[in-house]
Steps between C-alpha positions, in 0.01 A plus 500: 500500500212253534404271213151517359256209527548436129879477544467268801277273291763505223756386753269221614441384139877507439555271801227262392625483138849426635376161617427572868203289616523531880254774606679590826831528321332700221383755756843525659668546164248764392560699821874473469509597131257791553725646776808462280321649198382799704863571601620470141219716355560768762851554359375536146485143359192411296260234636559223247879519528473514878283188502731297278818603689344448845386152400840417350679621816267301724515177296780488239380151388132599486216527754388141440852378592476708820167328573658153457788591736256644754286180498812289544623709794156484670476122453869406508479251790204312340667513158827359637317222689303416185821483298664271754203261500471511122863423427528243776207308346659546155836362622345203680283417197797519260707281731220248520467498121872442450512229765195329352652499154833365640322233699307399186821470296653285776176299547483586869184498709317828546587643159141548392394658830794744503448599136126546529530689829766733361303557182179575691674736742677683221203549271207536738673682789822668390388633161170655628681666789766635259240642261305656792820665614572636148146640462514666844836658434427621148226757487519579130479194275538508129264260316807301385606453861158371598487255204856381578427416867153359448598283200816386678309399815220324307741312278711388802189377681370320192831328426549411867152341525580316175831377656308384813244320281787340305674373815172368638403350159172696488321578170544843344867539589620542141233758418580708811874491422430609139269785607752619762781491247299698245410763768866526599622518140239738357413698814774527762820480289415772236382744768801423722739599223281795397512649851877431520547677166284797615697539823831487308390809305405704802 
């Protein structure tokens, strides 16, 4: 039994409303689901039930989850390389920060350079790469997730610039540190715990 044009359009709308945004994948999913639905309808199952069961059988965790896994598989080499670079920069920056702080406590030469270099690398290289990776991997973002990441990044940058200004005795350091702290306290922290609470219920 062949599906009608109206039924095919219903399948397409179902795929779109499931969170699938890639047009090529959308076409493939519609074709696959239509074939499976035709088989099910031909043995007496009604269209709506056949659509739901075919979609559940194809993607038990949802069609949007299937899209995320497909994108990862298609770009796995690039993603793995990006992760290696990101976390290598993060590790080197953190090591530089710790060494800079230790050198400062011991009053050794190079403390300021190590601390500032680590801080700059962590905030202006590692964090942006990490956030880009998160946004590429996660197709569906709740508003709370967006606020959490954006406020966290902006507060880290603001506090880090304030710390750099403080170390270099530049004006405005205290104001930047205060603004960054407020953003962290009133923006990032509440939404971090809200998203953790929401995930604990699911």
